[in-house]
C-alpha positions as CSV (number, residue, x, y, z in Angstrom):
1,M,0.0,0.0,0.0
2,K,1.3,3.5,-0.8
3,R,2.1,5.6,2.1
4,F,0.9,8.7,0.2
5,P,-2.2,7.8,-1.9
6,A,-3.5,10.3,-4.4
7,P,-5.7,12.8,-2.6
8,A,-9.5,12.7,-3.3
9,E,-9.4,16.4,-3.9
10,V,-6.7,19.0,-4.6
11,I,-6.6,21.9,-2.1
12,P,-5.7,25.2,-3.7
13,A,-2.4,26.5,-2.4
14,A,-4.0,29.7,-1.1
15,E,-6.1,27.5,1.3
16,L,-3.1,25.8,2.8
17,G,-2.2,28.6,5.3
18,R,1.3,28.7,6.6
19,I,3.3,25.9,4.9
20,H,6.2,24.2,6.6
21,F,8.7,22.0,4.6
22,V,10.5,19.3,6.4
23,G,13.9,19.1,4.8
24,I,13.4,22.3,2.9
25,G,16.9,22.3,1.3
26,G,16.4,19.0,-0.5
27,V,16.5,18.7,-4.3
28,G,12.8,18.1,-4.4
29,M,11.7,20.5,-1.7
30,A,13.7,23.6,-2.5
31,P,12.2,24.3,-6.0
32,L,8.7,23.8,-4.6
33,A,9.4,26.1,-1.7
34,R,10.7,28.7,-4.2
35,A,7.5,28.5,-6.2
36,V,5.3,28.8,-3.1
37,I,7.3,31.8,-1.8
38,G,6.9,33.4,-5.2
39,R,3.1,33.1,-4.9
40,G,3.3,35.2,-1.8
41,L,2.4,32.4,0.6
42,P,4.0,32.2,4.1
43,V,6.7,29.5,4.2
44,S,8.8,28.0,7.0
45,G,11.0,24.9,7.0
46,S,13.7,22.9,8.7
47,E,17.0,21.5,7.6
48,I,19.7,19.5,9.3
49,K,22.5,21.9,8.3
50,D,23.1,25.2,6.7
51,S,23.7,25.4,2.9
52,A,23.7,27.9,0.0
53,T,20.1,26.7,-0.8
54,V,19.0,27.3,2.8
55,R,20.5,30.8,2.7
56,E,18.9,31.6,-0.6
57,L,15.4,30.5,0.6
58,R,15.9,32.6,3.7
59,D,16.7,35.6,1.5
60,L,13.5,34.9,-0.4
61,G,11.5,35.2,2.8
62,A,11.3,31.7,4.3
63,T,11.8,31.1,8.0
64,I,14.1,28.1,8.4
65,A,15.3,26.4,11.5
66,L,18.5,24.3,11.6
67,G,17.6,21.1,13.3
68,Q,14.1,19.6,13.6
69,A,12.0,20.1,16.7
70,P,8.3,20.3,17.7
71,E,8.5,24.1,18.2
72,N,9.3,24.6,14.5
73,L,5.6,23.9,13.8
74,D,4.3,26.8,15.9
75,G,1.9,28.8,13.8
76,V,2.0,26.3,11.0
77,D,-1.1,25.0,9.2
78,T,0.3,22.5,6.6
79,V,3.4,20.3,6.8
80,V,5.0,19.1,3.6
81,V,7.2,16.0,3.6
82,S,8.7,13.7,1.0
83,A,9.0,9.9,0.9
84,D,12.5,10.2,2.4
85,I,11.1,11.6,5.6
86,P,10.3,8.8,8.0
87,E,7.0,8.6,9.9
88,W,9.0,8.8,13.2
89,N,10.5,12.1,12.3
90,V,9.9,14.5,15.2
91,E,8.1,17.1,13.1
92,V,5.9,14.5,11.4
93,V,4.9,13.1,14.8
94,E,4.2,16.6,16.1
95,A,2.1,17.4,13.1
96,G,0.0,14.4,13.8
97,A,-0.3,15.3,17.5
98,R,-1.5,18.8,16.6
99,G,-3.8,17.7,13.9
100,L,-2.1,19.6,11.2
101,R,-2.6,18.9,7.5
102,L,0.2,16.6,6.3
103,L,1.0,16.6,2.6
104,H,3.4,14.8,0.4
105,R,5.4,17.2,-1.8
106,A,3.6,16.0,-4.9
107,S,0.2,16.9,-3.3
108,A,1.6,20.3,-2.3
109,L,2.8,20.8,-5.9
110,A,-0.6,19.7,-7.2
111,S,-2.1,22.5,-5.0
112,L,-0.2,25.0,-7.1
113,M,-1.9,23.8,-10.3
114,P,-5.5,25.0,-10.1
115,G,-6.0,28.1,-12.3
116,Y,-3.0,27.2,-14.4
117,R,-2.3,25.3,-17.5
118,A,-0.2,22.7,-15.8
119,V,2.3,20.5,-17.7
120,A,3.5,17.4,-15.9
121,I,6.5,15.8,-17.5
122,A,7.2,12.2,-16.5
123,G,9.4,9.3,-17.6
124,T,12.1,7.0,-16.3
125,H,14.7,9.0,-18.2
126,G,14.8,12.6,-19.5
127,K,12.2,14.3,-17.4
128,T,14.5,16.8,-15.8
129,T,16.1,17.8,-19.1
130,T,12.8,18.0,-20.9
131,S,11.2,20.0,-18.1
132,S,14.1,22.5,-18.1
133,M,14.1,22.7,-21.9
134,V,10.4,23.5,-22.0
135,A,10.8,26.2,-19.4
136,V,13.7,27.8,-21.2
137,A,12.0,27.6,-24.6
138,L,8.7,29.1,-23.3
139,R,10.7,32.0,-21.9
140,H,12.4,32.5,-25.3
141,A,8.9,32.5,-26.9
142,G,8.0,35.5,-24.7
143,L,6.1,33.7,-21.9
144,D,6.8,33.6,-18.2
145,P,5.9,30.1,-16.9
146,S,6.1,28.9,-13.4
147,F,8.1,25.8,-12.9
148,V,9.2,23.2,-10.3
149,I,12.0,21.0,-11.5
150,G,14.2,18.4,-9.8
151,G,17.4,19.9,-11.2
152,E,18.9,23.3,-11.8
153,I,18.7,25.0,-15.2
154,G,22.4,25.4,-16.2
155,T,22.4,29.0,-17.2
156,T,20.4,30.5,-14.3
157,G,20.7,27.9,-11.5
158,E,16.9,28.0,-11.1
159,S,14.9,25.0,-10.2
160,G,11.7,26.7,-9.0
161,H,10.0,29.9,-10.2
162,A,6.6,31.6,-9.8
163,G,6.0,33.2,-13.2
164,A,3.5,35.8,-14.2
165,G,1.9,33.6,-16.9
166,D,-0.8,31.0,-16.8
167,I,1.5,28.0,-17.5
168,L,3.1,25.8,-14.8
169,I,5.8,23.2,-15.7
170,A,6.2,20.3,-13.2
171,E,8.7,17.5,-13.3
172,A,6.6,14.5,-12.4
173,D,8.8,12.1,-10.4
174,E,7.6,8.5,-10.5
175,S,10.0,7.2,-7.9
176,D,7.4,6.7,-5.2
177,G,4.2,6.7,-7.3
178,T,3.1,10.1,-6.2
179,F,3.1,11.5,-9.7
180,T,-0.5,10.3,-9.8
181,H,-1.4,13.2,-7.5
182,Y,-1.4,15.7,-10.4
183,R,-4.3,16.8,-12.6
184,P,-2.4,18.3,-15.5
185,T,-3.6,20.0,-18.6
186,V,-0.7,18.4,-20.5
187,A,0.9,15.1,-19.5
188,V,4.2,13.9,-21.0
189,I,5.6,10.4,-21.0
190,T,9.2,10.3,-22.3
191,N,9.7,6.6,-21.8
192,M,9.2,3.8,-19.3
193,E,11.6,1.3,-17.8
194,L,12.0,-0.4,-14.4
195,D,13.8,1.8,-11.9
196,H,13.3,2.5,-8.2
197,P,12.9,-1.2,-7.3
198,D,12.2,-0.1,-3.7
199,H,8.8,1.1,-5.0
200,F,8.0,-0.9,-8.2
201,A,7.8,-4.6,-7.8
202,D,8.2,-5.2,-11.6
203,V,7.9,-3.4,-15.0
204,A,4.2,-4.3,-15.1
205,Q,3.6,-2.0,-12.1
206,V,5.6,0.7,-13.8
207,H,3.3,0.5,-16.8
208,A,0.2,0.5,-14.6
209,E,1.2,3.6,-12.6
210,F,2.1,5.5,-15.8
211,Q,-1.4,4.6,-17.1
212,D,-2.8,6.0,-13.9
213,F,-0.8,9.2,-14.5
214,A,-2.2,9.6,-18.0
215,D,-5.7,8.9,-16.8
216,R,-5.6,11.9,-14.5
217,L,-5.5,14.5,-17.3
218,E,-7.9,17.3,-16.9
219,P,-10.9,17.2,-19.2
220,G,-9.8,18.6,-22.6
221,G,-6.2,17.9,-21.8
222,T,-3.4,16.4,-24.0
223,L,-1.1,13.5,-23.6
224,V,2.3,13.8,-25.3
225,C,3.9,10.4,-25.6
226,F,7.0,8.7,-26.9
227,A,5.6,6.2,-29.4
228,D,8.9,4.3,-30.0
229,D,8.4,2.9,-26.5
230,Q,5.9,0.1,-27.1
231,A,4.4,0.3,-23.6
232,A,4.1,4.1,-23.8
233,R,2.5,3.6,-27.3
234,A,-0.1,1.3,-25.7
235,I,-0.9,4.0,-23.1
236,A,-1.3,6.5,-25.9
237,E,-3.7,4.2,-27.8
238,R,-5.8,3.5,-24.7
239,T,-5.9,7.2,-23.9
240,A,-6.9,8.2,-27.4
241,A,-9.6,5.5,-27.4
242,R,-11.2,7.5,-24.5
243,G,-11.5,10.5,-26.7
244,V,-8.5,12.3,-25.2
245,R,-6.2,14.3,-27.5
246,V,-2.9,12.5,-27.9
247,L,0.3,13.8,-29.6
248,T,3.0,11.1,-30.3
249,Y,6.6,11.7,-31.1
250,G,9.5,9.5,-32.1
251,L,11.6,8.2,-35.0
252,G,8.9,6.1,-36.6
253,E,6.7,7.3,-39.5
254,D,3.3,6.9,-37.8
255,V,3.8,9.7,-35.2
256,D,2.5,13.2,-34.9
257,I,6.0,14.7,-34.4
258,R,8.7,12.8,-36.3
259,V,12.3,13.2,-35.4
260,T,14.3,12.8,-38.6
261,D,17.8,13.3,-40.1
262,V,19.5,12.8,-36.7
263,G,23.2,13.4,-36.7
264,T,25.8,15.3,-34.8
265,V,27.9,18.5,-35.4
266,G,30.9,18.7,-33.1
267,G,29.3,16.1,-30.9
268,F,26.0,18.0,-30.6
269,P,22.7,16.6,-32.0
270,T,21.3,18.0,-35.3
271,F,17.9,16.9,-36.6
272,K,14.5,17.9,-38.0
273,L,11.1,17.8,-36.5
274,V,8.3,17.0,-38.9
275,T,4.6,17.4,-38.3
276,A,1.6,17.0,-40.6
277,T,1.9,20.6,-41.7
278,E,5.5,21.7,-41.2
279,T,9.1,20.7,-41.1
280,H,11.2,22.4,-38.5
281,G,14.9,22.5,-38.9
282,P,17.6,21.4,-39.2
283,I,17.9,22.2,-35.5
284,T,21.3,21.9,-33.7
285,L,21.2,21.7,-30.0
286,S,23.6,23.3,-27.5
287,I,23.7,20.1,-25.4
288,P,25.2,16.7,-26.2
289,A,23.5,13.3,-26.6
290,R,21.4,12.2,-29.5
291,H,18.5,11.3,-27.2
292,N,18.0,15.0,-26.6
293,A,16.7,15.2,-30.2
294,L,13.8,13.0,-28.9
295,N,13.4,15.2,-25.8
296,S,13.1,18.1,-28.2
297,G,10.2,16.3,-29.9
298,A,8.5,16.0,-26.6
299,A,9.1,19.7,-26.0
300,L,7.5,20.6,-29.3
301,G,4.5,18.4,-28.4
302,V,4.1,20.5,-25.2
303,A,4.2,23.7,-27.3
304,L,1.6,22.5,-29.8
305,A,-0.6,21.3,-26.9
306,L,-0.4,24.8,-25.3
307,G,-0.9,26.7,-28.6
308,V,2.6,28.2,-28.5
309,E,4.1,29.4,-31.8
310,P,6.7,26.8,-32.7
311,K,9.4,29.0,-34.3
312,P,10.5,31.1,-31.3
313,F,9.9,28.1,-29.1
314,L,12.3,25.9,-31.1
315,E,14.8,28.7,-31.2
316,G,14.8,28.5,-27.4
317,V,15.1,24.7,-27.5
318,A,18.3,25.1,-29.7
319,Q,19.7,27.7,-27.3
320,F,19.0,25.6,-24.2
321,T,22.4,24.8,-22.5
322,G,21.2,22.0,-20.3
323,A,20.4,21.2,-16.7
324,R,23.0,20.8,-14.0
325,R,24.4,17.2,-13.7
326,R,23.0,16.1,-17.1
327,M,26.2,15.7,-19.1
328,Q,27.3,19.0,-17.7
329,F,30.6,20.4,-18.9
330,L,32.8,21.3,-15.9
331,G,36.0,22.4,-17.6
332,E,39.1,21.4,-19.5
333,V,42.7,21.3,-18.2
334,G,45.7,20.1,-20.2
335,G,43.5,18.9,-23.0
336,V,41.3,16.8,-20.7
337,K,37.6,17.6,-20.8
338,V,35.6,16.8,-17.7
339,Y,31.8,16.3,-17.6
340,D,29.4,15.3,-14.8
341,S,26.2,13.3,-15.0
342,Y,23.4,12.2,-12.7
343,G,23.0,8.9,-14.6
344,H,22.4,6.1,-12.1
345,H,20.6,3.5,-14.3
346,P,22.3,1.2,-16.8
347,T,20.4,2.8,-19.7
348,E,21.4,6.3,-18.6
349,I,25.1,5.3,-18.3
350,A,25.1,3.8,-21.7
351,S,23.5,6.9,-23.2
352,D,26.0,9.2,-21.4
353,L,29.0,7.2,-22.6
354,S,27.6,7.3,-26.2
355,A,27.3,11.1,-25.9
356,A,30.8,11.3,-24.5
357,R,32.1,9.2,-27.5
358,E,30.6,11.7,-29.9
359,L,32.1,14.6,-28.0
360,V,35.6,13.3,-27.7
361,G,36.3,12.4,-31.3
362,E,39.7,10.7,-31.5
363,G,40.3,10.7,-27.8
364,R,39.4,8.2,-25.1
365,V,36.4,8.1,-22.8
366,I,37.1,7.5,-19.1
367,V,34.3,7.1,-16.7
368,A,34.1,7.2,-12.9
369,F,30.9,5.5,-11.7
370,Q,29.4,5.5,-8.2
371,P,26.5,3.0,-7.7
372,H,23.6,4.5,-5.9
373,R,21.9,2.7,-3.1
374,Y,22.3,-1.0,-2.3
375,F,18.8,-2.0,-3.3
376,R,19.0,-0.5,-6.8
377,T,22.6,-1.7,-7.2
378,N,21.5,-5.3,-6.4
379,T,18.6,-5.1,-8.9
380,F,20.9,-3.9,-11.8
381,L,24.2,-5.4,-10.5
382,H,25.1,-7.4,-13.6
383,E,23.9,-4.7,-16.0
384,F,26.1,-1.8,-14.8
385,G,29.4,-3.5,-15.9
386,P,28.4,-4.0,-19.6
387,A,27.1,-0.4,-19.7
388,L,30.4,0.9,-18.4
389,G,32.3,-1.3,-20.9
390,S,31.6,1.1,-23.8
391,A,34.2,3.4,-22.2
392,D,37.9,3.0,-22.7
393,A,38.6,2.9,-19.0
394,A,36.4,2.9,-15.9
395,V,37.0,3.6,-12.2
396,V,34.2,2.2,-10.1
397,L,33.5,3.6,-6.6
398,D,31.8,1.7,-3.8
399,V,28.0,2.1,-3.3
400,Y,26.6,5.4,-2.1
401,S,24.3,3.9,0.5
402,H,22.0,6.8,1.3
403,G,21.6,5.3,4.7
404,E,20.8,1.8,3.5
405,E,22.3,-1.3,5.1
406,P,24.9,-3.0,2.9
407,I,23.8,-6.1,1.0
408,P,26.5,-8.8,1.1
409,G,28.1,-9.4,-2.3
410,V,26.8,-6.2,-3.7
411,G,29.5,-3.6,-4.4
412,G,31.5,-1.7,-6.9
413,D,34.1,-4.5,-7.0
414,V,31.5,-6.8,-8.7
415,I,30.7,-4.1,-11.3
416,A,34.4,-3.4,-12.0
417,A,35.0,-7.1,-12.7
418,E,32.2,-7.3,-15.3
419,T,33.0,-4.3,-17.6
420,G,34.8,-6.5,-20.1
421,L,37.6,-4.0,-20.2
422,P,41.3,-5.0,-19.6
423,P,42.1,-5.3,-15.9
424,E,44.3,-2.3,-16.0
425,A,41.5,-0.2,-17.4
426,S,38.7,-1.4,-15.1
427,L,39.5,-0.3,-11.5
428,F,37.6,-0.6,-8.3
429,E,38.6,2.2,-5.9
430,P,36.8,2.2,-2.6
431,D,38.8,5.2,-1.2
432,F,36.8,8.2,-2.4
433,D,39.7,10.6,-2.0
434,R,41.9,8.5,-4.2
435,V,39.6,8.6,-7.2
436,P,40.7,12.0,-8.7
437,Q,44.3,10.7,-8.7
438,R,43.3,7.4,-10.4
439,L,41.5,9.4,-13.1
440,A,44.4,11.8,-13.6
441,E,46.7,8.8,-14.1
442,L,44.4,7.4,-16.8
443,A,43.6,10.6,-18.7
444,G,45.7,12.4,-21.2
445,P,45.4,15.2,-23.7
446,G,42.4,14.7,-26.0
447,D,40.6,12.5,-23.5
448,L,37.2,13.0,-21.9
449,V,36.4,12.1,-18.3
450,V,32.8,11.8,-17.1
451,T,31.7,11.3,-13.5
452,V,28.5,9.4,-13.3
453,G,26.1,8.7,-10.4
454,A,23.4,10.2,-8.1
455,G,25.6,10.5,-5.0
456,D,28.6,12.6,-4.0
457,V,30.6,11.5,-7.1
458,T,29.7,15.0,-8.4
459,E,32.5,16.3,-6.1
460,I,35.1,14.3,-8.1
461,G,35.1,16.4,-11.3
462,P,36.1,19.8,-9.7
463,R,38.8,18.0,-7.6
464,L,40.1,16.3,-10.8
465,L,40.4,19.6,-12.6
466,K,42.4,21.1,-9.7
467,L,44.7,18.1,-9.7
468,L,45.2,18.3,-13.5
469,A,46.0,22.1,-13.2
């Protein structure tokens, strides 16, 4: 049973009173708090330690306590939590004792949607990039959308914003099933694959919950769906059979938005987008990875669903420079380029390394991978190695546990042994502080190093650049 079932009704944000975020500095909470503050609503929160995000939210007007305690809820009407906050958390317990309204962050985000044309962008892969791309492109088209995204837009550092327009972009995270809390005007499914095995028992449950997500479209809404994914196509067909407007995109010929002539220029994707009435392009993106041509097809679907003029919108798509930690360029020293990626699923790793190969040209691709959580690592244990094997060399860290108990026999050493690379090019390094040195020893002029994973591996790239300098 889900801990946070979809609410029977959505409470408009203006009726939530004073809103308190437990763990307000988190990657999911902070952008939502920014959007709520931007609406002029009173916000408080708690966090374990100070950070740049906490200080920024304070500057915006939030009252934030360091440390969690019952008195932090004085004057509060609604308490917002995520699935990472345990039921025994002192503020959750106090909220129950006081009879305060307790909402999952997805329900709180849903409360921002009434009165707006809400766009909820979901998918196992690509939802952060697509959400950021849509927000940036809408701005380029002269609009001012609100948005709540689980990652920072590269050029501005924004992840949450309360715009003056009537459009709200929401990254719809499927990890705990709460993306079914939304009632969007436009729903996007970029793809579907088994991930988050702590929530999904199998891929059939993944498909069923994405169907629930599509079924919650507002009357008159539009589903934008990646038709090359057969399970997503089935959802599109069932949704269209109910009389709901559906826009499909993909590489096939029988789609509403066809992505054609896909190639690369200097490692960056170039392509055309073809609809029944127009051909747009060639378009050359400012971010690497060919799969972003498909994300651009999803973005155009959103624009068409909202009635936005395609030309300025697609100009904005082409100028979009990416989201933080999505094949983000960190710098180059001594001819070695360094990138960073949030990829933590075998499919994402393979895609990142394919993009790295197109970027590096004649040089070598070297990857540092940190497995994320023991439960996920155990599920995909024997898929990570082959995905890493498309690099020229790999350094595998130990598992970033996120508080989980270790699982015997599940670790980075197993992954490093299964890459298929020569032993001297497939290294297990359990000492985090030694990883930059190992990478520096492997890399030379013309090579590209990419750090991959959802944990603190993101700290390795800047340390490597300093070491190379």
